[in-house]
Backbone bond lengths (Angstrom), bond angles and torsions (degrees), N, CA, C in turn:
res aa  C-N    CA-C-N  psi(-1)  N-CA   C-N-CA  omega(-1)  CA-C   N-CA-C  phi
1 G - - - 1.425 - - 1.517 112.04 -
2 L 1.300 114.46 176.21 1.464 120.76 -179.53 1.523 111.09 -59.78
3 E 1.340 117.55 -39.57 1.461 119.10 -178.46 1.521 111.56 -62.81
4 L 1.339 118.15 -32.64 1.458 120.78 176.81 1.531 110.72 -69.09
5 R 1.325 116.48 -39.79 1.471 119.16 177.96 1.521 110.69 -63.15
6 V 1.324 117.11 -39.09 1.472 120.48 177.80 1.522 109.47 -67.47
7 A 1.326 117.97 -44.78 1.461 121.47 -179.42 1.519 111.17 -61.04
8 S 1.327 116.78 -40.21 1.464 119.61 -175.59 1.526 112.71 -66.61
9 D 1.320 117.87 -15.06 1.461 121.65 177.38 1.537 112.46 -90.81
10 Q 1.323 117.65 -0.07 1.464 121.12 -174.29 1.521 111.93 -90.41
11 V 1.336 115.67 155.63 1.464 122.99 177.95 1.530 109.34 -60.41
12 G 1.319 116.72 130.22 1.457 121.86 174.77 1.516 115.60 91.60
13 Y 1.332 118.50 -7.24 1.464 121.13 178.94 1.525 108.65 -68.24
14 I 1.342 116.84 134.34 1.466 121.21 179.42 1.520 110.93 -109.44
15 E 1.337 117.49 -58.39 1.461 119.98 -177.40 1.521 111.00 -166.73
16 N 1.322 115.79 169.71 1.456 123.46 176.07 1.517 108.09 -130.93
17 A 1.326 116.67 140.99 1.464 121.55 176.28 1.515 108.61 -126.66
18 L 1.313 116.90 138.43 1.452 122.49 176.07 1.521 108.13 -88.90
19 M 1.331 117.23 125.58 1.460 122.76 -177.96 1.523 109.17 -115.00
20 E 1.329 116.60 139.46 1.458 122.73 179.74 1.520 109.62 -107.04
21 N 1.343 116.96 135.44 1.453 122.23 179.32 1.525 109.29 -74.13
22 R 1.314 117.36 122.44 1.464 122.44 -179.31 1.536 111.25 -94.80
23 N 1.331 116.33 11.08 1.455 122.11 -177.67 1.532 110.42 -97.80
24 G 1.321 116.39 65.41 1.464 121.95 174.70 1.504 114.61 52.43
25 D 1.335 115.41 -123.96 1.467 121.67 -175.85 1.527 112.74 -92.77
26 A 1.316 117.20 11.42 1.465 120.30 -178.57 1.523 110.28 -62.87
27 K 1.312 115.53 147.95 1.456 122.03 178.16 1.518 108.73 -109.17
28 P 1.292 119.20 147.31 1.453 127.29 -0.88 1.522 110.91 -76.91
29 Q 1.297 115.83 157.51 1.462 120.10 178.91 1.529 110.18 -76.94
30 F 1.329 116.30 -33.76 1.465 121.36 -179.54 1.521 110.06 -132.59
31 V 1.320 116.81 148.12 1.463 122.90 171.15 1.520 108.23 -136.62
32 G 1.313 115.82 150.01 1.454 121.23 173.44 1.509 108.89 -100.94
33 V 1.324 117.11 132.29 1.454 122.52 -179.63 1.527 107.92 -118.39
34 S 1.322 116.01 120.66 1.454 120.77 -179.88 1.515 110.66 -103.37
35 R 1.316 115.96 146.30 1.465 122.58 174.15 1.518 108.69 -108.48
36 W 1.330 114.68 137.75 1.458 121.84 -179.76 1.523 109.62 -126.52
37 A 1.327 117.04 153.30 1.465 121.77 178.96 1.526 110.91 -64.21
38 S 1.335 116.69 -32.62 1.467 120.48 178.56 1.522 109.52 -154.02
39 F 1.312 115.30 159.14 1.455 119.86 175.81 1.522 110.01 -61.65
40 K 1.331 116.63 -37.61 1.462 120.45 -179.71 1.526 111.15 -60.54
41 N 1.349 118.17 -40.57 1.466 120.47 177.43 1.518 110.32 -58.66
42 W 1.331 117.70 -46.16 1.474 121.81 179.78 1.521 110.10 -64.03
43 E 1.326 116.05 -46.42 1.466 121.07 -178.57 1.530 111.21 -61.39
44 D 1.335 116.87 -41.61 1.469 120.04 178.84 1.525 110.83 -59.97
45 M 1.339 117.21 -44.33 1.464 121.03 179.02 1.531 110.35 -64.98
46 W 1.332 116.26 -47.85 1.459 121.23 -176.64 1.517 111.94 -60.62
47 N 1.325 117.49 -35.45 1.466 121.78 -176.41 1.519 114.37 -81.39
48 K 1.317 118.28 -7.35 1.462 119.88 178.15 1.531 109.71 -66.38
49 P 1.333 117.38 130.32 1.465 120.38 -179.50 1.537 112.44 -55.44
50 E 1.322 117.53 -37.86 1.463 119.29 -179.38 1.532 111.82 -67.44
51 F 1.347 117.87 -32.07 1.466 119.76 177.28 1.527 109.84 -73.07
52 Q 1.321 117.67 -41.06 1.467 120.77 177.20 1.529 110.83 -60.21
53 K 1.327 116.71 -40.56 1.464 121.17 177.59 1.529 110.06 -62.18
54 L 1.315 116.15 -44.17 1.465 121.10 179.76 1.529 111.26 -61.88
55 I 1.326 117.43 -45.07 1.468 121.63 179.66 1.529 110.16 -59.67
56 K 1.319 117.16 -43.17 1.466 120.09 179.14 1.518 111.21 -64.18
57 E 1.334 117.50 -38.89 1.466 121.21 179.52 1.522 111.39 -68.13
58 V 1.327 116.91 -41.70 1.463 121.35 -178.78 1.522 110.11 -70.70
59 G 1.349 116.02 -42.72 1.459 121.04 175.27 1.514 115.30 67.24
60 D 1.355 118.30 26.15 1.461 118.39 -178.10 1.523 113.16 -110.19
61 V 1.328 118.01 16.98 1.454 120.76 175.42 1.518 106.77 -98.29
62 G 1.319 116.59 117.33 1.465 120.17 -177.11 1.516 110.68 -140.37
63 D 1.312 114.68 -171.26 1.456 120.20 179.13 1.527 109.89 -75.17
64 I 1.315 115.37 145.65 1.458 121.55 176.63 1.525 107.87 -105.57
65 N 1.323 115.95 122.25 1.461 120.73 175.56 1.525 108.90 -81.94
66 P 1.337 117.40 152.07 1.462 119.18 179.30 1.524 110.99 -56.03
67 G 1.298 114.74 143.57 1.457 120.31 178.75 1.509 109.91 -174.29
68 T 1.290 115.35 171.18 1.448 121.40 174.98 1.509 106.60 -107.48
69 F 1.304 116.41 118.63 1.457 121.65 -176.44 1.520 109.85 -110.83
70 S 1.302 115.85 144.92 1.463 120.47 176.47 1.524 108.71 -139.03
71 P 1.345 116.54 155.31 1.471 119.27 -178.70 1.517 112.33 -59.66
72 V 1.326 115.00 143.80 1.455 121.03 175.14 1.519 106.73 -85.27
73 K 1.301 115.64 126.02 1.468 119.75 178.76 1.511 109.03 -81.92
74 R 1.306 116.16 124.41 1.466 120.69 179.16 1.510 109.20 -79.15
75 K 1.343 115.35 139.38 1.462 120.64 -177.96 1.499 111.21 -91.52
């Protein structure tokens, strides 16, 4: 999504992996997991007013129910 494209341009961003929930019909079915060089890098990006505005517009940040997630293998 757009928020990932914005995040990937930030200082300290390393990568993102798409994970699939292996817990049957539990939601969410997929989550994106990003790696950062430091917590401070992530926190700096998250606290930017323009990123907060984007997250609210996209509206796809929600609660994660317990599940077992594993990387999605790209074909």
